[in-house]
C-alpha positions in Angstrom: 0.0 0.0 0.0 2.9 2.4 0.8 4.4 2.0 -2.7 1.0 2.5 -4.3 0.3 5.6 -2.3 3.7 7.1 -3.2 3.1 6.2 -6.9 -0.2 7.9 -6.9 1.2 11.0 -5.3 4.0 11.1 -8.0 1.4 10.7 -10.7 -0.7 13.5 -9.3 2.3 15.9 -9.1 3.2 15.0 -12.7 -0.4 15.6 -13.8 -0.5 19.0 -12.0 2.8 20.0 -13.5 1.6 19.1 -17.0 -1.8 20.7 -16.8 -0.9 24.3 -15.9 -3.3 26.8 -14.3 -5.6 29.4 -15.8 -3.9 32.2 -13.8 -0.4 30.8 -13.4 0.1 30.1 -17.1 1.2 26.5 -16.5 3.2 24.7 -13.8 6.5 22.9 -13.6 7.8 20.5 -11.0 10.5 22.0 -8.7 12.2 20.3 -5.8 9.4 17.9 -5.0 6.8 20.6 -5.3 5.3 22.6 -8.2 6.0 26.1 -9.6 4.0 28.4 -11.7 4.8 29.6 -15.2 3.6 32.6 -17.2 3.1 35.8 -15.3 3.7 34.1 -12.0 6.8 32.2 -13.2 8.8 30.4 -10.6 6.3 30.9 -7.7 5.3 27.9 -5.6 2.1 26.1 -6.4 2.6 23.1 -4.1 -0.8 22.3 -2.5 -2.9 24.3 -4.9 -4.3 23.4 -8.4 -7.0 24.8 -10.6 -9.6 22.8 -8.6 -8.2 22.4 -5.1 -6.4 24.1 -2.1 -4.9 22.0 0.7 -4.4 23.7 4.0 -3.0 22.4 7.3 -4.0 23.5 10.8 -2.4 22.7 14.1 -4.5 22.8 17.3 -4.4 21.5 20.9 -7.2 19.0 20.4 -5.9 17.4 23.6 -4.0 18.6 26.6 -4.3 21.8 28.8 -5.7 24.0 26.0 -8.1 21.5 24.4 -11.0 24.0 24.6 -9.5 25.6 21.5 -10.3 22.3 19.7 -13.7 23.9 18.8 -12.0 26.4 16.5 -11.3 24.0 13.6 -14.9 22.8 13.7 -16.0 26.3 12.8 -13.3 26.5 10.1 -14.3 23.2 8.5 -18.0 24.1 8.5 -17.2 27.3 6.6 -15.0 25.5 4.0 -17.5 22.7 3.6 -20.3 25.3 3.0 -18.1 27.2 0.5 -17.1 24.0 -1.3 -20.7 22.7 -1.5 -22.5 25.9 -2.3 -20.0 28.2 -4.0 -17.8 25.7 -5.8 -14.9 26.5 -3.4 -12.7 29.5 -3.4 -12.4 30.8 -7.0 -13.4 27.3 -8.2 -11.0 25.5 -5.8 -12.3 23.1 -3.2 -10.6 23.5 0.1 -9.3 20.5 2.0 -8.4 21.4 5.6 -6.1 18.9 7.3 -6.1 19.3 11.1 -3.3 18.0 13.4 -3.2 17.8 17.2 -0.1 19.1 19.0 -1.5 18.9 22.6 -0.2 22.5 23.1 3.3 21.1 23.0 5.9 23.1 20.9 8.0 20.0 20.0 4.8 18.2 18.8 3.8 21.3 16.8 7.1 21.2 14.9 6.6 17.5 14.2 3.1 18.1 12.9 4.2 21.1 10.8 6.8 19.0 9.1 4.3 16.3 8.5 1.8 18.8 6.9 4.5 20.4 4.8 6.6 17.5 3.7 4.1 14.6 3.6 0.7 16.2 3.1 2.3 18.9 0.9 -0.1 21.6 2.0 -0.3 24.9 0.3 -0.1 26.8 3.6 -0.4 26.4 7.3 -3.6 28.1 8.3 -4.2 28.8 12.0 -1.4 27.2 14.1 -2.7 27.9 17.6 -0.8 29.1 20.5 2.2 31.4 21.0 4.6 28.7 22.2 3.7 26.3 19.3 3.8 29.0 16.6 7.1 30.4 17.9 8.5 26.8 17.6 7.3 26.4 14.1 7.9 29.8 12.4 11.6 29.4 11.7 10.8 26.2 9.8 8.0 27.6 7.8 10.0 30.7 6.8 13.0 28.6 5.8 10.7 26.4 3.7 8.9 29.5 2.4 5.5 28.1 3.3 2.8 30.7 4.3 1.9 30.4 8.0 -1.1 32.7 7.8 -3.6 34.1 10.4 -2.0 32.2 13.2 -4.4 31.8 16.2 -2.3 33.8 18.7 -2.1 37.5 19.4 1.6 37.7 20.2 2.9 41.1 18.9 5.9 39.5 17.2 3.7 38.1 14.4 3.1 41.7 13.2 6.4 43.4 14.2 9.1 40.8 13.3 10.7 41.5 9.9 12.7 38.3 9.7 9.6 36.0 9.2 7.6 37.4 6.3 5.8 34.1 5.7 4.1 34.2 9.1 1.3 36.6 10.1 -1.3 36.8 12.8 -5.0 37.6 12.6 -6.6 38.5 15.9 -5.7 41.7 17.8 -2.3 41.5 19.4 -1.9 41.1 23.2 -0.1 44.3 23.7 -3.0 46.3 22.1 -5.6 44.3 24.0 -3.7 45.2 27.3 -3.8 48.9 26.2 -7.6 48.7 26.0 -7.9 47.5 29.6 -5.4 50.1 30.7 -7.4 52.8 29.0 -10.6 51.7 30.7 -8.9 51.8 34.1 -7.4 55.2 33.5 -10.9 56.5 32.9 -12.8 54.5 35.5 -10.3 53.5 38.2 -7.3 55.9 37.9 -5.9 54.7 41.2 -6.3 51.0 40.6 -4.1 48.5 42.3 -3.8 45.5 40.0 -2.9 41.9 40.7 -2.0 39.8 37.7 -2.0 36.1 37.0 -0.2 35.2 33.7 0.9 32.2 31.8 4.7 31.9 32.0 5.6 32.1 28.3 5.7 34.7 25.5 1.9 34.9 25.5 1.5 35.9 29.2 4.6 38.1 29.2 3.5 39.9 26.1 0.1 40.9 27.5 1.4 41.8 31.0 4.3 43.7 29.5 1.9 45.7 27.3 -0.3 46.5 30.3 2.7 47.7 32.4 3.9 49.9 29.6 0.4 51.3 29.1 0.0 52.4 32.7 3.4 54.1 33.0 3.0 57.7 34.4 -0.5 57.0 35.8 -1.8 56.3 39.3 -2.4 52.7 38.4 0.0 50.2 39.9 0.6 46.4 39.5 1.0 45.5 43.1 1.3 41.7 42.7 1.9 39.2 39.9 2.0 35.4 39.8 2.7 33.1 37.0 1.7 29.5 36.2 3.0 26.7 34.0 0.7 24.9 31.5 1.5 21.7 33.3 0.3 23.0 36.7 -2.8 21.2 38.1 -4.1 24.3 39.8 -3.6 28.0 40.4 -5.0 28.1 43.9 -1.7 29.0 45.6 -1.1 31.9 43.1 -4.7 33.1 43.6 -4.2 33.1 47.3 -1.1 35.2 47.1 -2.8 37.6 44.7 -5.8 38.0 47.0 -3.5 38.9 49.9 -2.1 41.9 47.9 -5.1 44.1 48.6 -5.5 44.7 44.8 -8.9 46.0 43.6 -8.4 44.8 40.0 -7.5 41.3 39.0 -6.0 40.9 35.5 -6.5 37.3 34.4 -4.0 36.5 31.6 -4.7 32.8 30.9 -5.7 30.2 28.4 -9.2 28.5 28.9 -8.4 25.8 31.5 -6.5 28.2 33.8 -9.0 31.0 33.1 -11.7 28.8 34.5 -9.6 27.8 37.5 -8.8 31.5 38.2 -12.4 32.5 37.9 -13.5 29.7 40.2 -10.9 30.6 42.8 -11.9 34.2 42.7 -15.6 33.3 43.2 -14.8 31.1 46.2 -12.8 33.8 48.0 -15.7 36.0 49.1 -13.3 38.3 51.1 -11.7 39.5 47.9 -13.9 41.2 45.3 -11.8 42.9 42.7 -12.9 44.0 39.3 -12.1 40.9 37.3 -10.7 41.3 33.8 -10.1 38.2 31.8 -8.2 38.3 28.5 -10.1 37.5 25.3 -8.6 34.1 24.6 -10.2 32.8 27.8 -13.4 34.7 27.6 -15.5 32.2 25.9 -18.9 31.3 27.4 -17.6 27.7 27.5 -14.9 28.8 30.0 -17.3 30.7 32.2 -20.2 28.2 32.2 -18.5 25.5 34.4 -17.7 28.2 37.0 -21.4 29.1 37.2 -22.8 32.2 35.5 -23.9 33.5 38.9 -20.2 33.5 39.9 -18.9 35.5 37.0 -21.3 38.5 36.9 -19.5 41.8 36.1 -16.4 40.1 34.8 -14.9 42.2 31.9 -13.1 41.4 28.7 -12.8 42.7 25.1 -13.7 41.2 21.8 -13.6 41.9 18.0 -16.1 39.3 16.5 -19.8 38.7 17.0 -20.9 36.5 19.8 -23.5 33.9 18.7 -25.1 34.2 22.2 -25.7 37.9 21.9 -29.3 38.7 20.7 -27.9 41.9 19.1 -27.0 39.7 16.2 -30.3 37.7 15.9 -31.2 39.5 12.7 -27.7 39.8 11.4 -27.3 38.2 8.0 -23.9 36.6 8.6 -25.0 35.2 12.0 -28.1 33.7 10.5 -25.9 32.2 7.7 -23.4 30.9 10.2 -25.9 29.2 12.4 -27.7 27.7 9.5 -24.6 26.3 7.9 -23.2 25.1 11.3 -26.3 23.0 11.7 -25.9 21.7 8.1 -22.2 21.1 7.9 -21.3 20.5 11.6 -24.3 18.5 12.7 -24.5 17.9 16.4 -22.1 20.8 17.2 -23.4 23.8 19.1 -23.3 27.0 17.0 -23.5 29.1 20.1 -20.0 28.1 21.2 -18.0 31.3 20.4 -14.8 29.4 19.4 -16.9 28.0 16.5 -17.7 31.5 15.4 -14.1 32.5 15.8 -13.2 29.6 13.4 -15.8 30.7 10.9 -14.5 34.3 11.0 -10.9 33.2 10.4 -11.9 30.9 7.5 -13.9 33.8 6.0 -10.8 36.0 6.3 -8.7 33.5 4.5 -11.3 33.4 1.7 -11.1 37.2 1.4 -7.2 37.0 1.3 -7.3 34.4 -1.5 -9.8 36.4 -3.4 -7.2 39.2 -3.5 -4.2 37.3 -4.6 -2.4 38.5 -7.7 -1.0 34.9 -8.3 -2.6 31.7 -6.9 0.7 30.8 -5.4 2.4 30.6 -2.0 4.1 33.9 -2.7 0.7 35.4 -3.8 -0.9 34.5 -0.5 2.1 35.8 1.4 1.8 39.1 -0.3 -2.0 39.3 -0.2 -2.2 39.0 3.6 0.3 41.8 4.0 -1.6 44.1 1.7 -5.2 44.1 3.1 -7.0 47.4 2.5 -9.8 47.6 5.1 -11.2 44.2 4.1 -14.6 43.6 5.6 -15.3 40.2 7.2 -19.0 39.9 8.1 -18.4 38.0 11.3 -16.3 40.8 12.8 -17.9 43.5 14.8 -19.3 46.5 12.8 -16.5 49.0 12.2 -13.7 46.4 12.4 -11.9 45.5 9.2 -8.6 43.8 8.2 -5.9 46.2 7.3 -2.1 45.5 6.7 0.7 47.2 4.8 4.5 47.3 4.4 5.0 48.6 7.9 1.9 47.1 9.5 1.6 43.3 9.9 -1.4 43.4 12.2 -4.6 42.5 10.3 -7.1 43.3 13.1 -6.3 46.0 15.6 -9.7 47.1 16.9 -11.6 45.8 19.9 -14.7 46.6 22.0 -15.1 46.1 25.8 -17.7 43.8 27.1 -19.1 42.8 30.5 -20.7 39.5 31.5 -24.3 39.9 32.6 -26.9 37.2 33.2 -25.8 34.4 30.8 -23.9 36.3 28.2 -21.5 39.1 27.4 -22.8 42.5 26.7 -20.8 45.0 24.6 -20.4 48.5 25.9 -18.6 51.7 24.8 -17.3 52.2 21.3 -15.0 50.1 19.1 -11.5 51.2 19.9 -9.0 51.4 17.0 -5.8 50.7 18.9 -3.7 51.7 15.9 -5.2 55.2 15.9 -5.5 55.4 19.7 -2.1 54.1 20.8 0.2 53.6 17.9 2.3 50.5 17.1 2.3 47.8 19.8 5.3 47.9 22.1 6.4 46.7 25.5 9.6 48.6 25.5 
């Protein structure tokens, strides 16, 4: 069977090379992959033909961040809908191959190699997590494989100039921190803040951005505690933070630890700080196990529509999303926000592919770095994707929200962090 599979793959590559593409002007085999001819001569077409696009995603389907495993469900539902009802993206059916790294950077590298070298994907779309993506991006950039719209808000995806093949999607953590700092400057200018953060680039990025944003104000970080992703609990850290006398708790966590911190805060009735949880742990699925009655008044910020918010009941995109989730992800709950996140990310990829000058890896790399206020219907009104030569951050706007009853409620205006604060920095 192994020889047969290899033989079929070889025949497929030869067929692709011989057929050529309507936009690429023909293809030729290069180094085990394929390359375009004509106006896109020499550019890589591995993983893309006139009729197909093969993408690879890496997620923690298991392990301490497995809550994020809902994201590829939303992505696949979007691609299945587009394949079945729109003929794919520009006539190309999308195949989305998902791998599990268990939130382990070494495993992420292993899975990236498998997707690139064995599956021969066109691009890595949505590698999740700052540690995992950091472990992979040297490899993808050496191989010149697009690693687009990674599911992490680390500021390095937009500011680093040595990895042009990698780019983020969601608002970066530094800018998110600035949104919280701005709120405190206006509403609690003498706030004493206690912070719990994941001890890696993700946690340090957001906490560093927050500290930078409060410089020169009356706001102080009076206590901070870190945790490791292998920790079974954060009770000890939460006990130390509660003893600090802080009146604001900044919860910089991934879902498992976000729930643990929320629960610990709820149990300690002697400590009642304003609780701010970062966006990546703000899903309803994180809050529900803690008990909605225990998370009233918790704050966060977001940039895409919440399927639980009745504000969007008559919204055309939300109606489409819920209908197609039921059709193409039967048995899955469309009200899980991570599903909507995946749908929005997949829609964003669709928009980027629509704008490519060449249907090649180089074409995708250039397209995602030249987005001109691209509208994605699942994003909040007023939020678009925008990038440029000196701006590698596609989405840089957010809106604050507060948990009331059984859902998040948006408040205030959409904040364009680019215009409000300038480029993200922790220095």
